[in-house]
N, C-alpha and C positions, 0 to 999 in steps of 0.2 A: 323890658323883661318883667318888672313888677306888675305892670298893667295886665300883661298876659296871664300872670299867676292868679291875680284876683279874679279875672274873668273866668278862668278855668275852675276856680273854687266855687264861684256862684253856680256854674253849670252843674258841678257834681252835687252840690247841696240840693239843687232842684231835682235832680234825678233821685237822690236819696229820699227826698220828701215824697216822691211818687211811689218808689218801690223800696222794700226792705230786703237786704241780703241776709240769708240765714244759712250758716254752715251746718250741714247734716253729718251724722256719724258715718253714713255710708258713702261719703265722698262726693255727694251731690250738692250742687248749689241751688237753693230754693229762693224763689222770688215771692215774697208775701207782704203782709202789712208791716211787719217789723222784724229786724234781724236780731236773733237771740245771741249767737256766738259763731266763731270760726275755728275749725279743728286745728290744733297745733301741729307743726311738722315733726317728723321722726327725730329721735336724738341724733346728734352729729358726733361721729368719732373722728377727732382731729388727728390723733396718732396712736399707734399701738406697736411697741418695739420690744425685742429681747436683746439684752446685752450681757455676755456675747451670744451670738446666734449659732456658734460652733463650740461644742464642749466635748470633753471626754466622758465616757460612761461613769455615772454616779456624780457628775459635776453639777454645778448650779448655774443659774442665769437670773438676771433681774428683769422682770416684766414691767414696763412703764407705759402709762396711758394718759390721754388727755381727751376729754369728751365735753359736750355741751348739750344741755336740755334733757338730761336723764335723771330719773328718780333713783335708780339703783343700777349696780353693775355686778356681773359675775364673770369669772374666768374658769373655763373647764378645758380638760385635755385628756386624750386617751391615745396611747401609741398603737401602732398597727397590730401588734400581737396582743395588746391588752396588758402587757406586763407592767406598763407604767400608766397610772391614771391620776388625775388631779382635778379637784373642784374647790374653788375658793369660797369663803364666806361671802355674804352679800356685802358689796363695797359701795360706799356712798360718796367718796371723794371724787370730784370731777377730774382731778389730776393727781396721780400718785404712782408709787412703785411697790413691787411685791417681789421678794426673793423666793425662788423656787429651787429646791435642791433634790438630789437623789434621782436625777433624770437618767434613765438607763437606755432609752431608745429614742431615735428621732421622733419628735412629737410636734403636732400642730396645736397651739394654744388658741382658744376661741374666746374673744371678749364680747359679751352681750350687754348692750345698754338698753334699758327699758324706761318708757315714759307712759305713765297712767293718765287717762283722759276721762271726762264726764260728758256724755253725749247730750246735746240740746234737742228738745222736742220742736218739731216744725209747727208753725202757726197753721190754724185751719184755713183751708182755701189756698194754701201756697202751691206754687208750681215748682216742679223739680227739674233742674238742668244738670245732667251728668258732666263732671269735669275730671279728667284723669290726672291724678297727682303722682309724679314719679317717685319710685322707692329709692332712697339713698343707697349707693353701692358701698359694700364693706371696704374698709381700708386693707391693703395688702391681701387681695383675694388669692387663695392657693387651693389646689385640689386637696381634698382631705387625705391625711396620712392614716389616721386611726379610725376608730369606729364611730366617731361623733359626726353626724351629718350636720350641715349648716342649720341653725335654728330657724324656725318658721318666721314669717314676717311679723307676727304678733302672737303672744300667748293667749290673748282673748280679744274680743272686739273692743275692749276698753283700754288696750295697751298698744303703744307704738314701739317697735323694736328695731335696733341697728346692730350689726355684728362686724367684727374684724378678726383676721387670722394672722398669726405669726408662727413661723416654723423654727424650731431649735434642732440643729443637726448634731447627732451624737456619734463620736468615733469610739472604737473599742477601747476598753480600759487596759491596764497593764503598764509596764515601764515604757518610757519614751525611747524610741530607737535613734541611735546616733551612729553614723558611719564615719570612719576615720582612717587615714593612711599617711605614710611618710614617704616622700620621694626625694632622694633615695632613702632607703631604710638603713643603709650601711655607708658610712663615710670615713674618709681618712681625717686625721687631725687637721683642723683649720678649714675643713670644707663645710658647706652649708647643706641643709635639708629643708624641704618645704612640708609643713604639717598642714593637711587639708581635712576639713570635716563638713558634715551635712546632717542637720536634724531632720528626721523624717516626719512628715505631717506637722510641720512647725505651726504654732498658733501664737496669737497675740499674748503678750504678757509673760512670755517665757524668759527665764534668766539663764544665761550661758556663761560658764567660766572656763578658762584654760589654765591648767597648772602643770608642773613637772615635779618629779620626785627628787630632782637635784636642787630644788628650792630656788629656781630661777625667779628673778624679779618679774613683775607683770610684763607679759610679752605683747608686742604690738600685733594687732589683728588687721586683716585686709579682706575686702570683699572682691577685689579684682585679683585673680590668682593665676592668670596665664602668663607664660614667659619665664625667664630666668629669675633666680632669687633677687638679683639686683634690680631687675625690671619690676618685680612685685613691690620691692621696698620703695621704689620711686613713685608708686601709686598712692592714692589717698588712704590714710589710716582711719579705720573704723573707730567711732567714739566708744562703743561697747562691743563685746565679743558677739559677732553676728551668728545667726543660726546656720548660715552657709558662709564659710570663710576659710582663711588660711593664716599661717604665721611662718616666718623664716627664722630658723634656729641654727645655732652653731655650737653644739655641745662639745665639751672636751672629754667627756666620759660617756659611757652608755647611759641613756636617759629615757625615762618613760614619760610621755606627755598624755594628759587626760583632759577630755572635754566633758563637763558635767552640765546637765540641763534640768531645770525645775520650772513647772508651770504654776499658776496661782492656785490650782486645786491641790497642790502638794505632790503631784506625780513627778517622778524623776527618771533620768536616764543618763548613761555615760558610756564612753568608749575610750580606749587607750591604744597608743602605738609606741613602739620602742625604736629609737635611733641608736644604732650601735656604732661606736667609734673604734676602728680597727687600725692597727699599724699596717702600712702598705707592705705587702710581700714582694719580693723580686719576681717579676713576671715578664713574659714576652707574648705578644699577640700578633697573629697574621690575619689579614682580611683579603678576600677576593671580590673585586668590584664592590667594595664597601661592606661585604657581609663577613661576619666572623664564623659562619657555618659553611659546610660544603655546599657547592652550587653546581647547577647545570647551566651551561651557556649556549646561546644560539650560535655564536661565532667562536672561532678559535682564539680570538684576542681577549686577554683578561688583564686586569690591573692588580698586581700583587703589592700589598703595602704591609708595613709592620710597625709595631710600637714596643718599647721596652720601658718598664717602670722607672728605670734610672738610666741616665745617659753617660755620666762620667765613669771612666774606667771600665767600660763594657766592651767586650768583643763579641761579635756575632758571626754566625756562619749560616748561609742560606743554600738550599739545594732543592732540585726538582727531580722527583722519581716518576718516570713515565716517559712522555714524548713531548718535547718542546723544541722550538726552533733554536738554531745555534746562537743567535743574538741573545736570547734569553739566558741560556746557560752561561755565556761569557759574562753577561751583566751581573748575574747572581754571584759568580765567582769573584768579582772584583770588590764586592761589598764586605767589609770586615768590621766596621764600627758604626755607631749611630751618627757619626759625623759625615758619613757618606749619604748617598741618596736613600730615601725612605720609601721608595716605590719604584717598580719597573713594570713595563708592559711586556707580556709574554704571549707568543702564539702557541696555543695548546693544540697539539696534533693528535692527541688521544687522552685517555684518562691520566691525570697527573696529580701526584701528591707533593705539596710544597711543605718544607720544614724549616723552622728557624731554631737555632740553638744559641742562647745568650749566656755569657759567663761574666761574673763580677766577683773577683776574689774567689772564695770557695763556693759562692752561691751560683746555681745554674737554673736556667728556665728554658722550657721548650714548648713549641706549639706547632700543630700541623693543620693543614686545610687542603681539601681535594677539589679539583675542577673536573667535572664530567661533561662530555659533549652530548647534547640532546640528539636523539635519533628521529629523523623526519620520516613521515609516512611516504613521502615522494622525494626523490632526489634527481638532480640533473647537473650536467656540466655545460660550460660554455668555453669557446675557443677564440683566442686572438692570434692573428697571424695571416698568412696568405690563404685566401679562400679557394685557390686552385693552384696546381703545379703540374709540371711535366712528369711523365712516368720516369722514375729513377732520380728525380731531383730531390736534393736534400734541403729542407727548409726548417725554420724554427717556428714552433707553435707554443702558445701559453695555454695551459689547461687550468681552469678555475671552477669552483662550485658556482652554479648559476645564482645561488643566493648564499650569503654568508652563513645563514642558519643551517645550511646543509652539511657543513664541514664534518660534524660529528657523525653523520650518517654514512659517510664514504668509507668503505672498507679498503678496497683496492681499486687502482686504475691500471689496466693492462694495455700497453701500446703494442699492437700486432702489426709488424711490417717486415722489413729486411731482417731485423733481429728483434724478438719480443723483449719488452721491458716491463717490469712490474713496479708500480709506485705504491707503497704501502699506505701512505696518507698524503693528502693534499691540503695545505693551509688555505685560509681564506684569500690570501694574496696570490695563490696559484703557483704553479711550477712551469718553467720553460724547458722544453725538450727539443732536440734536433731529430727530425724524423725523415724517412725516405718515402716519397709518394710512389704508389698508393699506400695508405695507412688506415688501419681500423683501430678505434679506441673503445675499450670495453670497461664499463663501470660496474663494480660489484659493491652493493650496499650492505651495511651491517644488518639491515632488515630483510636481507635475502633477495632484494631487487637486483636484476641484471639489465643493463642497457648497452646498446651498441651504437657507435657513432662513426660516420665517415666525414671527418671534419674538413678534408681537403678533396675537392673535385679534381679529377685528372683530365687534362686537356692534351690532345695530340696522341692519344693512345692508338689511333688507327694509322698505321704506316703502310702506304702502298708503294711498292717498288716499281720502277719503270718496266715496261713490257719490251724486253730486248728483241723478241721475235718480230715485233712490229717496227723495229728500227728506232725506237725512242732512245734518246741519249741524255735528255735533261728536262726538268720541269722549269719552264721559263717564266711562267706567270700564273698566279693564283688569285682568285677573287671570290668574295662571298656576297650574295645578294640577300640582305636581311628581310626583304619583302616576302620572298617565297622560301627562305631558309635553304637556298641551293648554293652549293659550292662548285666553283669552276676551276679547272686547271688546264693550262696550255703546255704543250710539249715541243721539244726540238726533235726533228727526225733527220737521219742521215740522208743526204742527197735530196733530189727533187721529189722522189716518191710519186711520180705521175702527176706532179703539179698539185698535190693535195696537202693541206695543213690540217692537223688534228688537235682536238681539245676534248675535255670531258665535262659533262654537266652531271654532277653527282657521280654515279658509276657508269653513266651512259656515254659511250664513245661516239663522238661526232666529227665530221670533217667538212672542209670547204674545198670545193674543186675550183682552184684558181683559174684554170684555163676556161672552164665553162662560164665562170662569173665574169671573166674579162671578154672572151671571144664569142660567147653565146654557144648555141648548140652546133652540131655538125653542119647545119645549113646556115649558120650565122645569125639565127634568130636570138635576139637579146644581146647582141654585141654592144659592149660599152666602151670599146677602145678601137683605135685605128687598126686595120688589118695588119697582122704581123707583129704587133707590139708584144704579145705574150711570148712569141718565139724569141724576141730580143731579151725578154725577162729570163727565160729558162736557159738561154745561151750565156747569160751574164751572171745571174745570181746563183750562188752555190748552196745557200741555206735559207730555209723558210721557217724560222721559229715563230711561235705565237708570242708577240711582243706586248700585247695588251688584251684584256677582257674586261668589259664593263657592261653594266645593265642600267638602262635609263631609269631615272628616279620616277617612281610611281607606275612604271610600266614593265612588269616582269618579263613580258614576251619580247621586248625590244633589246637586242643584244648587239654589242659592238665587239668585233674581233679584228686585231691588227696583226699584220705580218710584213715582211719586207715589201716595201713599195706601195702597199694597199691597206686601206681600212675598210672592212666589210660591215654591213648592217643587216640584221635580220629582224623582221617584225612578227614572226610566227614562232617565237621561242627557240630559234636556232635550227628549224627544219630546212629553210632555204635562206641563202645569203645573196646580197647584191653588193657589187663594188660601190663604195661611197665616194672616196677621194683618192687622188694621186698625190705623191709627194715629189714634185720636180726637184731634181738636184743638179744634174749635168745636162747640158745641151750641146750637141755636136762637139763634144770634148773627148779627151782620151783619159780613161780611168785605169789605173794600174794598182795591183796588189789589193789593199784593203783600207778601210777608214773606221774611225770610232763611231759607235752608235749606242743604242740603249744599254744602260747598266755597264758602260765601259767595254762592251763587246766590240769585236771587229767584224765588219761586213766585207767578205771577199768578193772580187769581181774580175772581169777581163776587159780588154780593149774593145770598144765598140764605136760605131759611127752613127748609130741611131739615137733617138731621144729615149733615154732610159731613166727610170726613177729607181734609185737605190735607197731612198729614205725609209725610215721605219716609224710607226706610231708607238711611242713608249708608254703612254698613259692617256686615258680619256675620262672626262667628266661629262656625262650626258644628263642635262637637267630636265625637269618636267616642263619648263617653259619652252623647250626646244633649243636652247642654247647648248652648243657642244664645244668643249675645249679639247684640243688635241695636242699633246706634248710629243713632238717629233725630234729626230736627231738633227733637224735644221730649224728648230725654234718652236714656239707655241703659236698655234693658229686657232681661230675661233670661227665657227659657223653660227651666225646669229639666230637662225631658226631652221632646224633640220626638217621641220614639217613642210616647209615651203618649196622644197625641191627633192627630187629623187633621181636627177640626171646629173652625172659627173660634169657634164658641160656647163651646168648651172652653178656648180660649186664654186662660190667665191670665198676665198680664205682671207680673213683679216689677220695680218701679222707679217706679211712680206711687203716691202716697199715696191711701188711701181717703178718702171724704168725711169731713171733720172731722179728718183727720190732718195733721200737718205733715211735709213731705218731709224737712226737716233732722233731725227727731227719728228718723225711720225710716232715715236714712242715705242717702236718695235725693238726693244732692247734685247729680246731673246733671239732675234733673227740670226740664223746660222749657228746658234749654240745648240749643243745636245741637251734637250730638255728631258730629263729622266722621269720625273715624278710630279704629280699635281696634288694639291690639297686645298680644300675650301674651308675657310674659317669664317663663320657667320656669313657675311656677304662679300668677303674678299677672297680672291684666288691667290695661291702661292705656287711657285714653280721652282723645283730644284734643277739647276742646269750646270753645264760645264763652266759657266762664268760666275756662279754663285746663286743666291736665292733672290727671286724677284716676286713682287706682288702687284696685283691689278684689281681695280674695282669692276672692270667690265670684260676682262680677258683679252683686251686688245692693246691697251697702252700699259706699259710696265715700268716699274721703278725698282731699284735694287734695295734689298734689305740687309743693312750692315755691310761688313767688309769680308764676308766669307768668300774664298776664291772659287770654290766649286762644291757641289753637293749632288748626291745620287738619290736620296730618299728624304721624305718629310713625314712627320707625325705631329698632330696638334693635341695638347693637353688643355681642355677647355677649363677645368677647375683651376688649374695653376696659371692659366693664360700664358702658356709657354709653348713655343714652336721648337721642335727637335729636328735636327738635320743629320743625315748620315753622310760621312765624308771619307776620303782616303785615309784620314788620320784619326778616325773614331767618330764620336757623337758630340755635336755641339748643340747649344740651345740659346734662344733669345726670348726675352719677355716681351709680350705684346704691349706692355705699358711703357716700354722704353729701355734703352741700354744697348750693350753690344753682345755679340756672340761669345759664349763661354763654353769651355770643355765640360762634357758630362761623362767622360770615361771612354775607354777604348777596349772593345772586346778582342781586338786583334784582326788584322786584315782590313780591306776596304769595306765599309758598311754600305751594302747595296740596297737593303730594305729595312724598314723600321716600323715598330708599333709600340705605343705606350698605353698601358692599362690605366685609364683615368679613374677606375673604381678601386684601385689599390691605395693604401694609405699615402696621403699627400707627402709626408716626410720621407717616405721610402717607396717611391714609385717603381712599379714593375715595368721594365723595358725589354723588348724582344728585338734582337738585331740579327738580320741575315747578312752574312759577310762572304768574302771571297774564300774563306776557309771553313765555313760551317755556320751554325746557328747558335746563339747564346742568349741567356736570360740574366737580367740583374734584378735583385729584389731590394736594392738600396739606392735607386736613382742613378745608377751608373758607376757607383764607387767600385764595384767588383762584378764580375760576370762568371757564369757557370755554363759549361757546354750542355746543349740540349741533345740528349741521347736519341738516336734514331734518325738524325739528319746528318748526311755525309756529303762532303764536297761543298761546292759553291751553293749558297742559299740566296738566289737572286730575288725571291719574292716572299713577303710575309703579309698575311691578311688577318686582322683581329676585329671581330664585331662584338660589341657589348651593349645590351639594351635592357632597360627595366622591364619587368614582367607585368607591371600594373596595367590592367585593361586587357591583357592577353588571356587571362583565365580567371575564373571565379576565385576571389580571395587573394589573388596575386597582389604584391605590393612593390613599391619602389625599391625596397630593400632586397628584393629577389632579382638577380641579374642573369640574363641568358647570354652565354658566351658561345662564340664560334671562332675557330682558329684553323688556319692553314699555313704551312710552310713548304715552299717548293725548293727542291735541291737537285744536285746533279745525280742523285741516286733514287729519287722518288719524292713522294708527297706525305707529309704528316698532317693529319687533320683530326678534329674532334669538337665536341660541343658539350655543354653542361649548364645546368641552372644552379646557381650558388646563392647562399644567404650571406649578405655582407656582414662582416664583423670588424670593427664596430660599425654602427649604422651610419651611412652616408646619406644626407638629405639631398634629394634630387627633385627637380621639377616634374610634375606629373606628365608633361608633354615632351619629356626629353627624347629626342630622336635617336634612332640607331646610329652608331658610328662605325664606319668601316675604314680601316687604314691598310694601305698596301705598301 
């Protein structure tokens, strides 16, 4: 490193020997024979400060500086308005301080440092090379406040100048503002108050004192003032009284507390608060929902609470003037002292004023508070209870405001029905009323709004009597096809009636000519039976009732109609029928009197020697796949695929044993039993027979369900997974998850037909039962039954269809259910349909299929 330095020195000396550097006054570098001088740099301002830089009007500050390389210094200032100006004498100390007072406006002070120079003349023949020399920046540069522009870079060509600026901010003069409060300002003996204060525009160097006129010793001060007095005291105590702080005091008499502030310029300020100490008066206070003032409530339920300044020896009386529920009135009446409950919940039915009267010796205290109910712009009701009923049926419904906040807006609710009833007010919890269907509910609001509701749909309002002039004596079978929303009813007619059986599709009367269907036309064309067989029928059979009507799943035009001895099939919507099957019962035997058949009826006959079928089809399930199950009075038979044959000769029935076989071995356990009703549950078939209830996975081999001895009708409740059966002794039910049959009530008489409304509340299922004495409905799962008006005599057949409306119309939901109902009786048919809104909501799968129960 030393070698390198010496070498560099020699090089520089060689260069200096050749050229001379001369500094010129115009900032150029000249190369000539000899260098005369180099221009000195500008003076350097190391620091320039004002302490303090914030003062009040008329105050003072100390300007301090430190410079280097200056011959003289000056400080000048001029405020924006010119009201304050300052210019110092020439200063020669490189480091010093200067006190400036009487400053009335915010002012920029400018320090100017000047360095005098003597320029050197360049040697003749020198060359000039310009070299820019940067000008030093002033310390603390600020935009000017007053009228003094920044000094020029130099006052002459023989001076170098540097400047710096410092700003002194001036706040208005006058007294120092102090804000002060006491929380609370009035206390009882032994209680505490928090004194809080704040010095506005606080500055450094202020002195703050806290005193009281009671001569209290020095009080502790705190800067953390949130929370209770004890919480404040747990905080860190301030060493001196702060400009923003608090103190916790506990005076025994009325006391004035004063905060005094003084700054170093002599300005002062103060504020005072008084904490009054008062003896506690005997008092009583009521609150509603925590408020001591009158309130408006969204709902009718409020919490009433009370306090009394003294507990011992105090008796109290509480009362409500207005309209509250009975529980509230009774609860208020039981409270007589502060040892009892100190709050109750009350349902306010209208504007109500609550009053407390407290007594202690000769002293009394009273307080009142009022609850008012808000009036909504829109009001509505909701209803809980059956969504539908039969005309004339008495049911219970609960009426409630749709939202609790609507309680106060309800003026009257009028129930218009068999007897009008006016309800003046309805609490948020609602009211329960017994009504007779049909019923209309009218809502009248305090805001003048009137709304009308039909909370219960009426089913079965259409009653069609039998047509006696056509020989009709009873309705024997009803059915509803949910696919085309068509209702069917079959009738019994007196005598043979020219070999015709009649049924109705809607209101259209149709018939089947048995003779033509069996024998063909007059020339024998279309004959389906051996010649003379129909004559044997008509000579033997006395009655031809319609024993079953069914529509094939997914094919609304394929209809099955059964009567004595024959099941007919139509593929054109019932315009023409063809005999489908025979029901062989006796062969070369003698038959006398009558025998039991569908629904416990008796089939009359006479002695014959020919092959005669007296069997009847009691129920049919025709599936989309082609499988057809037929419940007959000689067992259940299955046609595996109805589409594979249309000739009775090809009709092979599965269900009867071949000659030499045993029915029990083949699994034909319903063989020769009267099978009255069929029900399909998921993929399993159930049959109600004279031997009990049986089930089958394929409709061919059967096994018994439980120990029920006999059954006439079935209905399945999918949600409850419960199978219901109608018997001679009422209604029984069995769970699909296991267990035995149990009784579900007895409407009276033999239960011949049955339907369960699976959309009714699970805990109180609606059950419809057709019996040997009429039709009945239960709204409590069978615990009790009521007669269905309009149905007279034996009700052999009931059909109920209920399906969600989702997908059937725009905006329809699973909560909207379409109902269809039919009941056939000895006097006629009751029918009807409606779309109802479920209450409460029952969640259903979107693909829930229609359910038809007969």
